[in-house]
Every structure is written in structure tokens, then in C-alpha cells.
ChimeraX commands (.cxc) that place a marker at each C-alpha (Angstrom):
marker #1 position 97.91,117.71,142.65 radius 0.5
marker #1 position 101.23,118.46,143.42 radius 0.5
marker #1 position 102.37,121.49,143.14 radius 0.5
marker #1 position 105.57,121.97,140.51 radius 0.5
marker #1 position 108.78,122.24,141.19 radius 0.5
marker #1 position 110.21,125.97,141.17 radius 0.5
marker #1 position 113.11,126.95,139.62 radius 0.5
marker #1 position 114.64,130.30,138.37 radius 0.5
marker #1 position 117.47,130.69,135.80 radius 0.5
marker #1 position 120.23,133.49,135.88 radius 0.5
marker #1 position 121.68,133.97,132.66 radius 0.5
marker #1 position 122.43,136.59,129.85 radius 0.5
marker #1 position 122.77,134.32,127.01 radius 0.5
marker #1 position 118.73,134.78,126.15 radius 0.5
marker #1 position 119.34,131.49,123.56 radius 0.5
marker #1 position 120.90,129.49,126.00 radius 0.5
marker #1 position 118.09,130.96,129.21 radius 0.5
marker #1 position 114.73,130.05,126.83 radius 0.5
marker #1 position 116.71,126.69,125.86 radius 0.5
marker #1 position 116.65,125.72,129.63 radius 0.5
marker #1 position 113.63,127.22,130.54 radius 0.5
marker #1 position 111.35,125.12,127.69 radius 0.5
marker #1 position 113.59,122.02,128.57 radius 0.5
marker #1 position 112.47,122.38,132.50 radius 0.5
marker #1 position 109.05,123.43,131.58 radius 0.5
marker #1 position 108.59,120.14,129.63 radius 0.5
marker #1 position 110.00,118.15,133.05 radius 0.5
marker #1 position 107.42,119.82,135.31 radius 0.5
marker #1 position 109.54,122.80,136.43 radius 0.5
marker #1 position 107.53,126.32,136.85 radius 0.5
marker #1 position 110.59,128.46,135.25 radius 0.5
marker #1 position 111.36,131.87,135.46 radius 0.5
marker #1 position 114.39,133.56,133.55 radius 0.5
marker #1 position 116.32,136.51,135.11 radius 0.5
marker #1 position 119.22,137.96,132.62 radius 0.5
marker #1 position 120.79,139.80,135.62 radius 0.5
marker #1 position 120.82,141.19,139.17 radius 0.5
marker #1 position 117.90,143.36,139.08 radius 0.5
marker #1 position 115.60,141.01,137.36 radius 0.5
marker #1 position 116.88,138.18,139.64 radius 0.5
marker #1 position 115.30,140.83,142.43 radius 0.5
marker #1 position 112.25,141.19,140.43 radius 0.5
marker #1 position 111.71,137.24,140.83 radius 0.5
marker #1 position 112.51,136.44,144.25 radius 0.5
marker #1 position 109.83,139.48,145.31 radius 0.5
marker #1 position 107.03,137.31,143.27 radius 0.5
marker #1 position 108.48,133.62,144.33 radius 0.5
marker #1 position 110.67,131.92,146.09 radius 0.5
marker #1 position 112.17,128.83,143.93 radius 0.5
marker #1 position 113.20,125.44,144.99 radius 0.5
marker #1 position 116.15,125.49,142.27 radius 0.5
marker #1 position 118.23,128.04,140.68 radius 0.5
marker #1 position 120.80,127.46,137.76 radius 0.5
marker #1 position 123.19,130.53,138.08 radius 0.5
marker #1 position 125.47,131.71,134.95 radius 0.5
marker #1 position 129.07,132.74,136.56 radius 0.5
marker #1 position 129.58,135.67,133.87 radius 0.5
marker #1 position 126.78,137.91,133.27 radius 0.5
marker #1 position 127.77,140.32,130.92 radius 0.5
marker #1 position 130.56,142.19,132.37 radius 0.5
marker #1 position 129.75,141.03,136.28 radius 0.5
marker #1 position 129.94,138.21,138.09 radius 0.5
marker #1 position 126.98,135.61,139.03 radius 0.5
marker #1 position 128.46,135.11,142.43 radius 0.5
marker #1 position 126.60,138.06,143.90 radius 0.5
marker #1 position 123.32,136.48,142.46 radius 0.5
marker #1 position 124.08,133.24,143.97 radius 0.5
marker #1 position 124.33,134.71,147.50 radius 0.5
marker #1 position 121.53,136.81,147.13 radius 0.5
marker #1 position 119.78,133.63,146.08 radius 0.5
marker #1 position 121.13,131.76,149.38 radius 0.5
marker #1 position 120.20,134.84,151.26 radius 0.5
marker #1 position 116.55,134.59,150.23 radius 0.5
marker #1 position 116.08,130.96,151.10 radius 0.5
marker #1 position 119.55,128.98,152.45 radius 0.5
marker #1 position 117.51,125.62,151.30 radius 0.5
marker #1 position 117.28,126.38,147.59 radius 0.5
marker #1 position 119.27,124.20,145.37 radius 0.5
marker #1 position 121.99,126.35,143.44 radius 0.5
marker #1 position 123.79,124.97,140.13 radius 0.5
marker #1 position 126.40,127.32,138.72 radius 0.5
marker #1 position 127.15,126.98,135.27 radius 0.5
marker #1 position 130.82,128.71,133.69 radius 0.5
marker #1 position 131.99,128.36,130.45 radius 0.5
marker #1 position 135.70,127.81,131.91 radius 0.5
marker #1 position 135.60,126.17,135.29 radius 0.5
marker #1 position 138.69,127.24,137.86 radius 0.5
marker #1 position 139.03,125.93,141.16 radius 0.5
marker #1 position 139.02,129.64,142.54 radius 0.5
marker #1 position 135.59,130.32,141.34 radius 0.5
marker #1 position 134.32,126.82,142.51 radius 0.5
marker #1 position 135.48,127.39,145.97 radius 0.5
marker #1 position 133.62,130.95,146.36 radius 0.5
marker #1 position 130.19,129.58,144.58 radius 0.5
marker #1 position 130.38,126.97,147.18 radius 0.5
marker #1 position 131.09,129.00,149.79 radius 0.5
marker #1 position 128.37,131.49,148.87 radius 0.5
marker #1 position 125.74,128.68,148.70 radius 0.5
marker #1 position 125.98,126.88,145.55 radius 0.5
marker #1 position 125.39,123.31,145.82 radius 0.5
marker #1 position 127.14,122.38,142.58 radius 0.5
marker #1 position 129.24,123.79,140.32 radius 0.5
marker #1 position 129.17,122.83,136.19 radius 0.5
marker #1 position 131.35,123.79,133.34 radius 0.5
marker #1 position 129.42,124.49,130.19 radius 0.5
marker #1 position 128.06,123.04,127.72 radius 0.5
marker #1 position 125.60,121.55,130.44 radius 0.5
marker #1 position 122.08,120.56,129.64 radius 0.5
marker #1 position 119.18,119.77,131.89 radius 0.5
marker #1 position 120.10,116.35,132.21 radius 0.5
marker #1 position 123.22,117.20,133.81 radius 0.5
marker #1 position 121.58,120.36,135.97 radius 0.5
marker #1 position 119.62,117.77,137.25 radius 0.5
marker #1 position 121.82,115.47,138.13 radius 0.5
marker #1 position 123.83,118.14,140.09 radius 0.5
marker #1 position 120.73,118.84,142.25 radius 0.5
marker #1 position 120.00,115.38,143.52 radius 0.5
marker #1 position 123.97,115.06,144.15 radius 0.5
marker #1 position 123.79,118.43,146.23 radius 0.5
marker #1 position 124.93,116.46,149.45 radius 0.5
marker #1 position 128.26,115.60,148.16 radius 0.5
marker #1 position 130.12,112.17,147.42 radius 0.5
marker #1 position 132.51,111.31,149.96 radius 0.5
marker #1 position 133.66,108.13,147.15 radius 0.5
marker #1 position 134.85,110.59,144.80 radius 0.5
marker #1 position 138.02,109.87,143.41 radius 0.5
marker #1 position 141.08,111.68,144.22 radius 0.5
marker #1 position 143.26,112.80,141.44 radius 0.5
marker #1 position 147.00,111.73,141.37 radius 0.5
marker #1 position 147.68,114.01,138.38 radius 0.5
marker #1 position 149.85,117.20,139.18 radius 0.5
marker #1 position 148.74,120.41,138.48 radius 0.5
marker #1 position 150.66,122.34,135.45 radius 0.5
marker #1 position 152.17,126.02,135.69 radius 0.5
marker #1 position 149.88,126.87,133.12 radius 0.5
marker #1 position 146.65,125.43,135.08 radius 0.5
marker #1 position 148.18,127.41,138.11 radius 0.5
marker #1 position 148.53,130.52,136.01 radius 0.5
marker #1 position 145.21,130.60,134.88 radius 0.5
marker #1 position 143.44,129.45,138.55 radius 0.5
marker #1 position 145.26,132.93,139.85 radius 0.5
marker #1 position 143.73,134.69,137.25 radius 0.5
marker #1 position 140.54,133.68,137.78 radius 0.5
marker #1 position 140.69,134.01,141.30 radius 0.5
marker #1 position 141.90,137.69,140.70 radius 0.5
marker #1 position 139.07,138.20,138.57 radius 0.5
marker #1 position 136.61,137.03,140.86 radius 0.5
marker #1 position 138.50,139.20,143.49 radius 0.5
marker #1 position 138.11,142.36,141.58 radius 0.5
marker #1 position 134.66,141.52,140.06 radius 0.5
marker #1 position 135.84,141.18,136.45 radius 0.5
marker #1 position 137.52,144.10,136.30 radius 0.5
marker #1 position 140.43,143.61,133.55 radius 0.5
marker #1 position 142.62,146.76,134.39 radius 0.5
marker #1 position 142.43,146.03,138.29 radius 0.5
marker #1 position 143.14,142.50,137.70 radius 0.5
marker #1 position 146.10,143.06,135.25 radius 0.5
marker #1 position 147.47,145.61,138.18 radius 0.5
marker #1 position 146.98,143.24,140.91 radius 0.5
marker #1 position 149.05,140.62,138.97 radius 0.5
marker #1 position 151.77,142.49,137.76 radius 0.5
marker #1 position 151.24,142.24,134.14 radius 0.5
marker #1 position 150.43,144.86,131.68 radius 0.5
marker #1 position 146.58,144.74,130.75 radius 0.5
marker #1 position 147.16,144.03,126.79 radius 0.5
marker #1 position 148.92,140.75,128.07 radius 0.5
marker #1 position 146.32,140.08,129.95 radius 0.5
marker #1 position 143.85,140.54,127.49 radius 0.5
marker #1 position 145.57,138.23,125.15 radius 0.5
marker #1 position 145.57,135.66,127.81 radius 0.5
marker #1 position 141.65,135.48,128.54 radius 0.5
marker #1 position 141.05,135.76,124.32 radius 0.5
marker #1 position 142.72,132.31,124.33 radius 0.5
marker #1 position 140.82,130.60,126.89 radius 0.5
marker #1 position 137.55,133.21,127.43 radius 0.5
marker #1 position 135.65,133.39,130.53 radius 0.5
marker #1 position 131.82,132.49,129.75 radius 0.5
marker link #1:1,2 radius 0.2
marker link #1:2,3 radius 0.2
marker link #1:3,4 radius 0.2
marker link #1:4,5 radius 0.2
marker link #1:5,6 radius 0.2
marker link #1:6,7 radius 0.2
marker link #1:7,8 radius 0.2
marker link #1:8,9 radius 0.2
marker link #1:9,10 radius 0.2
marker link #1:10,11 radius 0.2
marker link #1:11,12 radius 0.2
marker link #1:12,13 radius 0.2
marker link #1:13,14 radius 0.2
marker link #1:14,15 radius 0.2
marker link #1:15,16 radius 0.2
marker link #1:16,17 radius 0.2
marker link #1:17,18 radius 0.2
marker link #1:18,19 radius 0.2
marker link #1:19,20 radius 0.2
marker link #1:20,21 radius 0.2
marker link #1:21,22 radius 0.2
marker link #1:22,23 radius 0.2
marker link #1:23,24 radius 0.2
marker link #1:24,25 radius 0.2
marker link #1:25,26 radius 0.2
marker link #1:26,27 radius 0.2
marker link #1:27,28 radius 0.2
marker link #1:28,29 radius 0.2
marker link #1:29,30 radius 0.2
marker link #1:30,31 radius 0.2
marker link #1:31,32 radius 0.2
marker link #1:32,33 radius 0.2
marker link #1:33,34 radius 0.2
marker link #1:34,35 radius 0.2
marker link #1:35,36 radius 0.2
marker link #1:36,37 radius 0.2
marker link #1:37,38 radius 0.2
marker link #1:38,39 radius 0.2
marker link #1:39,40 radius 0.2
marker link #1:40,41 radius 0.2
marker link #1:41,42 radius 0.2
marker link #1:42,43 radius 0.2
marker link #1:43,44 radius 0.2
marker link #1:44,45 radius 0.2
marker link #1:45,46 radius 0.2
marker link #1:46,47 radius 0.2
marker link #1:47,48 radius 0.2
marker link #1:48,49 radius 0.2
marker link #1:49,50 radius 0.2
marker link #1:50,51 radius 0.2
marker link #1:51,52 radius 0.2
marker link #1:52,53 radius 0.2
marker link #1:53,54 radius 0.2
marker link #1:54,55 radius 0.2
marker link #1:55,56 radius 0.2
marker link #1:56,57 radius 0.2
marker link #1:57,58 radius 0.2
marker link #1:58,59 radius 0.2
marker link #1:59,60 radius 0.2
marker link #1:60,61 radius 0.2
marker link #1:61,62 radius 0.2
marker link #1:62,63 radius 0.2
marker link #1:63,64 radius 0.2
marker link #1:64,65 radius 0.2
marker link #1:65,66 radius 0.2
marker link #1:66,67 radius 0.2
marker link #1:67,68 radius 0.2
marker link #1:68,69 radius 0.2
marker link #1:69,70 radius 0.2
marker link #1:70,71 radius 0.2
marker link #1:71,72 radius 0.2
marker link #1:72,73 radius 0.2
marker link #1:73,74 radius 0.2
marker link #1:74,75 radius 0.2
marker link #1:75,76 radius 0.2
marker link #1:76,77 radius 0.2
marker link #1:77,78 radius 0.2
marker link #1:78,79 radius 0.2
marker link #1:79,80 radius 0.2
marker link #1:80,81 radius 0.2
marker link #1:81,82 radius 0.2
marker link #1:82,83 radius 0.2
marker link #1:83,84 radius 0.2
marker link #1:84,85 radius 0.2
marker link #1:85,86 radius 0.2
marker link #1:86,87 radius 0.2
marker link #1:87,88 radius 0.2
marker link #1:88,89 radius 0.2
marker link #1:89,90 radius 0.2
marker link #1:90,91 radius 0.2
marker link #1:91,92 radius 0.2
marker link #1:92,93 radius 0.2
marker link #1:93,94 radius 0.2
marker link #1:94,95 radius 0.2
marker link #1:95,96 radius 0.2
marker link #1:96,97 radius 0.2
marker link #1:97,98 radius 0.2
marker link #1:98,99 radius 0.2
marker link #1:99,100 radius 0.2
marker link #1:100,101 radius 0.2
marker link #1:101,102 radius 0.2
marker link #1:102,103 radius 0.2
marker link #1:103,104 radius 0.2
marker link #1:104,105 radius 0.2
marker link #1:105,106 radius 0.2
marker link #1:106,107 radius 0.2
marker link #1:107,108 radius 0.2
marker link #1:108,109 radius 0.2
marker link #1:109,110 radius 0.2
marker link #1:110,111 radius 0.2
marker link #1:111,112 radius 0.2
marker link #1:112,113 radius 0.2
marker link #1:113,114 radius 0.2
marker link #1:114,115 radius 0.2
marker link #1:115,116 radius 0.2
marker link #1:116,117 radius 0.2
marker link #1:117,118 radius 0.2
marker link #1:118,119 radius 0.2
marker link #1:119,120 radius 0.2
marker link #1:120,121 radius 0.2
marker link #1:121,122 radius 0.2
marker link #1:122,123 radius 0.2
marker link #1:123,124 radius 0.2
marker link #1:124,125 radius 0.2
marker link #1:125,126 radius 0.2
marker link #1:126,127 radius 0.2
marker link #1:127,128 radius 0.2
marker link #1:128,129 radius 0.2
marker link #1:129,130 radius 0.2
marker link #1:130,131 radius 0.2
marker link #1:131,132 radius 0.2
marker link #1:132,133 radius 0.2
marker link #1:133,134 radius 0.2
marker link #1:134,135 radius 0.2
marker link #1:135,136 radius 0.2
marker link #1:136,137 radius 0.2
marker link #1:137,138 radius 0.2
marker link #1:138,139 radius 0.2
marker link #1:139,140 radius 0.2
marker link #1:140,141 radius 0.2
marker link #1:141,142 radius 0.2
marker link #1:142,143 radius 0.2
marker link #1:143,144 radius 0.2
marker link #1:144,145 radius 0.2
marker link #1:145,146 radius 0.2
marker link #1:146,147 radius 0.2
marker link #1:147,148 radius 0.2
marker link #1:148,149 radius 0.2
marker link #1:149,150 radius 0.2
marker link #1:150,151 radius 0.2
marker link #1:151,152 radius 0.2
marker link #1:152,153 radius 0.2
marker link #1:153,154 radius 0.2
marker link #1:154,155 radius 0.2
marker link #1:155,156 radius 0.2
marker link #1:156,157 radius 0.2
marker link #1:157,158 radius 0.2
marker link #1:158,159 radius 0.2
marker link #1:159,160 radius 0.2
marker link #1:160,161 radius 0.2
marker link #1:161,162 radius 0.2
marker link #1:162,163 radius 0.2
marker link #1:163,164 radius 0.2
marker link #1:164,165 radius 0.2
marker link #1:165,166 radius 0.2
marker link #1:166,167 radius 0.2
marker link #1:167,168 radius 0.2
marker link #1:168,169 radius 0.2
marker link #1:169,170 radius 0.2
marker link #1:170,171 radius 0.2
marker link #1:171,172 radius 0.2
marker link #1:172,173 radius 0.2
marker link #1:173,174 radius 0.2
marker link #1:174,175 radius 0.2
marker link #1:175,176 radius 0.2
marker link #1:176,177 radius 0.2
view
């Protein structure tokens, strides 16, 4: 009998993590759930999963160090990063740190499994002719700086040369999940 595929889910939203866990278990996966970096270390001391799903924002912290830790643990592991608001900056960083794919929430088990199977990339991916708006560029710069400061709002505002409350208002309009 084949051994089950092994998956770790790093997600701070307990209800979403439980939903993903049950769905993957129904598909024959052996699943561990970690709600943060400390729990992830405990899982990795016990097992070497084949797959991982990592939320980009874990409470007030970034999930990117978890991606890096997983990739160091097993470079062959297929890692998918989930986020409530995708940006080019965080997508690039996630891929550089070892993720094979980056998905915007809401994503379901079908989306995640499809991402695992597309780990090699697609050379025929269409290139968009649409230009980027100033608002999109601003939002990507904010996200890039948030990643650099490990989601420290005050330091991000200082680096961007804006008042902390102005940045907080912008983040309220388009929250990072």
C-alpha cells in the first residue's frame, strides 16, 4: 500500500486551517497544522512533509520565514503561499525563498492541488498588455516595504516617508490577510 502524501498547513486562522485539513485528509493526505513558526518547528522535528501551504500573514508576523525554514528542511518540498492580497513584491520574495506557487485567497483545496501540480512553471503563460496603475505601484511598494520591515507599521511608514496614520488608513482600505 502506498504511504499517504504528507502536508503541513501553516495558518493562524484556526477555522480555515481546520477546513483545509479535513479537505486534504479526505483526499488521502496525512496533515499537520501549525499556527505559527514555533509549532512548525515541532512538526518538522516529527516529520518531513512532501507539501506545505503557508499563509503569508501569520498574526502580526510574516509567513516568509516559514517558507524559508520549510525549503531548508527539504528543498524538494512543494510549498504554496496563500495571501489575502497578492502583490508582486511578496510573490517574488516567496518564490525566491522556496515556494513553488503563490495564490490569492480565497483559494480552495482544488486550487492548491493544482498549484502543486504546476510547480515547474508554464512557459506559455500569457503576457499582459495592460499597464500598471499608480495605485497598484503604490500598493506594491507598501507591500514590499512591509515585508522588508517584517510587517512593522511604524517602520514601514518611516521608510515610505508618510505618517503612520496615513499608512494605517491605506491598510484599512486594502487589508493584508
